[in-house]
C-alpha positions in Angstrom: 0.2 -0.4 -0.1 1.2 3.3 -1.0 1.3 5.9 1.7 -0.2 9.4 1.6 2.6 10.9 1.8 4.2 8.9 -0.8 1.4 9.3 -3.9 1.5 13.6 -2.9 5.4 13.6 -3.7 4.6 11.5 -7.0 1.6 13.4 -7.9 3.7 16.4 -7.6 7.1 15.2 -9.0 4.6 14.1 -12.4 2.9 17.7 -12.3 6.5 18.9 -13.2 6.5 16.4 -16.3 3.1 16.8 -17.8 2.5 19.2 -20.7 -0.9 19.7 -20.0 -2.3 20.1 -16.4 -6.0 19.3 -15.1 -6.8 22.8 -14.0 -6.5 21.6 -9.9 -3.1 20.6 -10.8 -2.5 24.1 -12.5 -3.3 25.9 -9.1 -0.6 23.0 -7.0 2.0 23.7 -10.1 1.4 27.9 -10.2 0.7 27.9 -6.2 -2.1 30.6 -6.5 -5.9 30.4 -5.0 -8.1 30.0 -7.4 -9.2 33.4 -7.8 -5.6 34.8 -8.2 -4.6 32.1 -10.7 -7.9 33.1 -12.6 -6.7 36.6 -12.2 -3.3 36.1 -13.5 -5.3 34.2 -16.8 -7.3 36.7 -17.1 -4.4 39.2 -17.3 -1.6 37.1 -19.5 -5.0 35.2 -22.0 -4.0 32.1 -21.1 -7.2 30.1 -21.8 -7.9 26.6 -20.9 -7.9 24.1 -24.3 -10.6 22.9 -26.1 -10.8 19.3 -23.6 -10.2 21.8 -20.4 -6.7 21.9 -20.2 -3.8 24.6 -19.2 -0.5 24.5 -21.4 2.2 23.6 -19.1 4.5 26.4 -21.6 1.6 29.3 -21.4 1.8 28.7 -16.9 5.9 28.8 -17.2 5.9 32.1 -19.8 2.7 33.8 -17.2 4.6 32.4 -13.3 7.9 34.3 -15.5 6.5 37.9 -15.7 
């Protein structure tokens, strides 16, 4: 059985290597609250793909500046 801490660690590592992130994963990746994340995405014109995911490259650019 996998411990909860190990599962969290594996999930965090997998988020770093995925090209597309679910909205919940994008919040974790950016370390922002839901409202802050929505404001930043709006400022930088970042939208979900048609399948409902965020591109990690776009999020990286948003975090840079």
